C-alpha positions in Angstrom: 3.5 -19.8 -4.6 5.0 -22.4 -2.2 8.6 -23.2 -1.9 10.9 -25.2 0.4 14.2 -23.8 1.6 16.2 -26.8 3.1 19.5 -24.9 3.2 18.5 -22.4 5.9 17.8 -25.0 8.6 20.1 -27.8 7.4 22.0 -28.1 10.7 18.7 -28.9 12.5 17.4 -31.3 9.7 14.5 -29.0 9.1 13.0 -27.4 6.1 11.6 -23.8 5.9 8.4 -23.6 4.0 7.5 -20.3 2.5 4.1 -19.3 1.0 3.6 -16.0 -0.8 1.5 -14.2 -3.4 2.1 -11.2 -5.6 -0.7 -8.5 -5.6 -0.9 -5.3 -7.6 -3.5 -2.5 -7.5 -3.8 0.4 -10.0 -6.4 2.7 -8.5 -6.2 5.5 -11.1 -5.6 3.4 -14.3 -9.0 4.0 -16.0 -9.9 7.4 -14.5 -11.8 8.5 -17.6 -13.7 5.2 -18.0 -16.8 6.5 -16.1 -19.2 9.0 -17.4 -22.6 10.6 -16.5 -25.3 10.0 -19.0 -27.9 12.7 -19.3 -29.9 14.9 -21.7 -33.3 14.8 -23.4 -32.7 11.4 -24.9 -33.4 9.8 -21.5 -37.0 11.1 -21.2 -39.6 8.4 -21.2 -41.6 8.6 -24.5 -45.3 9.5 -24.2 -47.9 7.4 -25.9 -49.5 8.7 -29.0 
């Protein structure tokens, strides 16, 4: 986001420009979304 603030430096005939961004991080939001797959179903089949 970019915005101009002419009121803050009006006595100097200047404009203050401000650039900013919003960022959010949720590190533990999907804690159960990962799993370990294992068992006998993962054994490579043998040829007949």
